[in-house]
C-alpha positions in Angstrom: 43.4 106.1 214.6 46.4 107.7 213.0 47.1 104.5 211.1 43.8 104.5 209.4 44.3 108.2 208.4 47.7 107.3 206.9 46.2 104.3 205.1 43.5 106.5 203.5 46.2 109.0 202.4 48.4 106.2 200.9 45.4 104.7 199.2 44.5 108.1 197.7 48.1 108.8 196.6 48.2 105.3 195.1 45.0 105.9 193.2 46.2 109.3 192.0 49.5 107.8 190.7 47.6 105.0 189.0 45.3 107.5 187.2 48.4 109.6 186.2 50.1 106.5 184.7 46.9 105.5 182.8 46.7 109.0 181.4 50.3 108.9 180.3 49.8 105.6 178.6 46.7 106.8 176.8 48.4 110.0 175.7 51.4 108.2 174.3 49.2 105.7 172.5 47.1 108.4 170.9 50.3 110.4 170.0 51.9 107.4 168.3 48.7 106.5 166.4 48.2 110.1 165.1 51.9 110.4 164.2 51.9 107.1 162.3 48.6 108.1 160.5 49.7 111.5 159.4 53.3 110.8 158.6 52.6 107.8 156.3 54.6 108.3 153.1 54.1 105.5 150.6 57.2 103.7 149.4 58.4 104.9 146.0 56.5 108.2 146.3 57.9 110.9 144.1 56.3 114.4 144.1 55.4 115.5 140.6 54.6 118.7 138.9 50.9 118.1 138.0 50.9 120.3 135.0 54.0 118.9 133.3 54.2 115.5 134.9 57.9 115.9 135.7 59.5 114.9 139.0 60.1 117.9 141.2 63.6 118.5 142.6 63.8 118.0 146.3 66.1 120.5 148.0 67.4 119.9 151.5 65.6 122.1 154.1 67.4 124.8 156.0 68.2 124.4 159.7 65.7 127.1 160.5 62.9 124.9 159.2 61.7 127.4 156.6 
C-alpha cells in the first residue's frame, strides 16, 4: 500500500515539474518574440530632425541610464 502512495506522489511531482518546464519554455519564447519585435532597428537608420531634415547627433548614454 505504501508503494502505491509513493507512486502517486512521484507521479504528481513529475507532472508538476513538467508543467513548470512547459511554463518556462512558453515564457522564454514570448519574451524573445516581444524583445525581437520591439527592438527592431532597421539597418542604416539615422534619426533626423524632422523640421530641418538634418541628422541628429547621437551622444553616448550615461551609466545611470538617464
